[in-house]
N, C-alpha and C positions, 0 to 999 in steps of 0.2 A: 390704453388699450380697454377693449371694453371685458368685463368680469369674465365675459361667457369665453373669452380666448385665454384667458389664463391657464387653462390645463395643457394646453397645448404650448403655453411658453414654456411652464415648468417641465413638460416632458422634451421638448429640444434642449432646456438647459442641464436635464437630467444625463441626455446622451452625450451631449458636451462633455459632462464633467467624468463621464465614464470611460473618456480617453479612446486611444489607439488601440487596435485589436493586439493581442498578446504577441510578442516577438520571442520565437524560439530559440535558446543560445545551443546550436548543436555543430556537430561538425561539418564541415563541406563535403555534402554527399549523402549526409544521413537525413533520414524523413523524419517530420514529426509523426508523435503515435496519433492514432485516430479522435479526431473527436465528434462526439454528436451535434447534429443539427441544430438540435434544441438547448444547446448550452455551449454556445460559441465563447472562446477563450478572452478574455481580458485582463488587464493588468489591475483593474479595478475587483475583480472577481478572485484572481488569485490572492490579491493581498488580503482580501475579506477570507477566504479559504483558509489561509495560512494562520491567521489570526483565531477563526474557530477550532482549528485543527490544534492547538492549544490550552483551549477555554473548557475548565470544568463544568462549568453552566451547562454544557451539552450533557451531563448526567442526572439521574434523579434528584440525588444527595448533592451535588457538586463538589464531589472529590474525585473526578475521574474523568480526563481529556483523552482525546483521540492519543496525544501522546504520551498519555500516560501508561500503553500500551506498546506505543511504538515509538521506541526510541533512536535519536538519529545515529549515536555513535556505536548503535547494536544495526545498524543498516533497515532502521524501523521495525525491528524486530523488540523482542522482549526477552532478558533471562532466566525468567520463571520457565517451570514446566509447561504450567497452563497458569491463566491469571486470574484470578476471582472477579466476580463482579460487584458493584456498589454496594450489594448487600450483603455480601461473604457467600455467593453460590458459587461454589467448584467450577473451575472454568473445563471446559470439554475437550479445547486442542490447542495445541501449540500455537503463538502469536507468529503469522509470517512475515517477513521483511516486504517490504512495499518499493524497492528500486526497480524502477520501468514498470511499475503497476499498469501504466496505461496500455501499455502492449499485449497484457496477457488475456488472452481468448475468453478467459473462466475465470473470476475472481473469488472464489472460495475453494475452500479443500474439496468440497462432496455436495456442491449443489450448482446443478450443469447450468439451471436456469438463469443465473446470476450473472450476466455477461456485462455490465456496465458499472463504472464506479458509484453513478447517480445510485444507482439500483442497492449495490453495495452495502452504500452506508446505513441501510434501514438495518442491519444483520446485528451491529454491536449498539445501534440505538435504541430499534425498538425491541428484538429479539429477545424471546425468552426460552429459547432452549440453546445453550443455557442464557440467563438473564446476565449481560456486561452493564451498558450504561443505563438499563432500567427508565427507558423514557416511554416505554410504551403504557399507552392512557393517559400520558402528560403530554399529549403533542401541544395543547394550547398554554403550555407553559415555558415553552421557547419563546415565541413570540414575546410573551410578558416580559421574561428576563433580559432577553437581548435587546428589546425595544426601550428599555429604562435606562439605555446607556444612548445618550446624544451623539457618541460617537458611531457608535454601531449603526444606529438610524442613518448617520450618512452615508457610509460604508457601503449598507444595503442599496441605499438610494443610487449610488453611484455604479454598482456593481451589476444593479437590474432595475435600468430606469423603463422597460418595457414592462414591468411587473410593477413599476411604481413604487421599488424600494419594500416590498411584501416581504414581511419575515414570518418563514412557515418552515414545516419540513423539507418542502419542496427545493425552497432557494436556499436552506442553509445545506441541503445534500447539493445542491447544483456548485455551492461556493468549495465545498470542502473535496468536490470530486474536481472542480479545476487546480486548486492546488495540488493535490496528487498527481496530477497528469504532468507536475514540473519536476519531479523525483525522479530525475534521468540519473541514471550510472553509466557510464560510458569511458570511463579512465583508469579500469584497474591494468594493474602489469600485462595482463594477457589481451585488454582490448590495446594498449599500446606495441604488443607483440604483434599481432594482428595488422596494424599497420605499417609495418616495417622495422619498430625499434626491437632485433632481435634480442638484445642483452636484456630486455626489461625482464625477461624470465632467466630463471635459474637454469642449469641444465636437468636438476631434478624436475624442473614444472614441466620442462619439456619431454623428459619421459615418462612423466605422469598425465601429459595431455595423448600421449600415442597410447599408454594403457588403459586412457578413460574409453577412447575408444575401441581398442583391440578386446576388452572384456566385456565389451557390450554396454557398458553404462551409457554412453553417447545413443542409445536409440530410444532411449527415453528423454533423458537429460539430453536434448537437442534443440537446436538454434541460438540465436543470439544471446537468450535468457535462459540457457540451458533446461527448457519444459517442454514436451509436447504436448501440454494443455489436456494429457486424456488423462485415466483412471485405472491403475492398477493395482493388484494385490501383492504383497510382498512377504506377509505371514498370515498366517489364520486370522479370521475375523473374531469378534470377541465382542461379548453382550455390551460390555460398556460403552462400544462405539459402533455401529453398523456402516459407517462410511457412506458412502453411493448407495447404500440400499434405503437408507432413510428418506430420501427422494424420491427413488423410483419404487421402491416396494417390492425388486425383485430381489430374491434368495442369493441370485448368482453376482448379486453386486455387492454382498455383505466382504467387509473388509478392504474394497476398492477406496483409494483416495488420489487425486489429482498429483501429479508429479510437480512436485514444487522447484519454482525457478534456482539456480543456485547463486546468483551472484549475491557478493559478502556474503557470501555461506558461513564463511571461519569465523563471524562474529555474530551470528544470528542464532547462537545457540540457547539452550540444547535443543536436539534435533527429535525428528519423526513427528508425527502427529499429532502425538500425543505429549510431548516434551520427553520420553523415556530413555533416549540415546543422551547421553550425561557428556559425552564426549567427540567430535566428529571422527574420530578413528571409528570408534564402535559401531556411529553411523555406516559408514563405510563399509565393514564387516558384515553390518546385518542385512546386508544385499544379497550374500547368498556367492559371491564370487570367491573362487579359491586365488587368495593372493599370498605369497610371500612377503616378509617384513619388508622388504626393500621396495618391493613393488606398491605395497599400501602408503609406504613413506612418500612413494614418489607421485601417487595419486592426491596423497594429502597436499603434497606441497604444490601440487597443478592448482587445487582446490583454493589453497590461499592464495595464489595469483590471481583471482576473481573477486577482491577486496580492494575497491574503489574508496582511498582512504578522503580524496576530494571529497567525495558523495557524503562521507562520514561526519565531516566539518565544515561542509559548506555552509555560509552564514544565513544563503537565502531560504536555508531550510531549517534553522535554528528557530528557538522561541522568539517571537516577534518582541523588542523591548521598546516598540512605539507604536501609536496609532494615531490619526489624527492630527499630528505635530505633538503628542504628548507621549509622556512616558508611563506605561503601564507597569 
């Protein structure tokens, strides 16, 4: 073969190595989450994103990975009120869980402009208010660090044959987004009850579900993932966090935050946008609904039934223990 044909051969081999398109593991009748045209799913891309999610080299000083704040056993949330950044900067908001994040219409608690997982990656990676992973101004460091690993070079080549295995912020973000789209949680007791397994829920949980609707909770915590995706103010705005107003500049948006989804909510505490509700019962009562103790207990039982234990322990989402056939 002539040397001029080698680039075409290389591109062809990389396409073959990239494997078949991603196959979703979903229940019959369940549609997969939306995937942007420019970032098609593939097994190679998900595998790469999975490894990157647990790699602290994505932070400025190599001490914080995505998983450092998003822990699987907590529904990919964090047990702290807020999480400091790599330089010790105090966190601003409580870390949200990531269950079914691929279906969310808005990806952050108070920025309506971020509507894709690819764009959301920049918030922790490059954000400065607050600084989290601290890579702003160090974008060239990522390809240097990751490219020094021969296995990473092979993984990027397989995941991004159309870009000849390029390693940069864009491909890192695309791979992370692909992995995050696989974080699907649809096997809680509540899900099983909805599918006809009535005994999956206790009587208290059934009562709590009815109260959840009757007390108006479901007007905001609506839909399959219990969020309307809209912004609401439950308490007076504070100077510490202006909420939606930070992005819109409107005084009327001060103190408004996106309705959080409730899947796995019982394990994602502490709660509230700033993590100031140390128990789920406190969070329930802070919504201002008049509840008897029995009603609060029933609603708590319903919220407990949204915990998907399979999701919290699924090895497909855990820290990978090998790559390129070798132990990490």
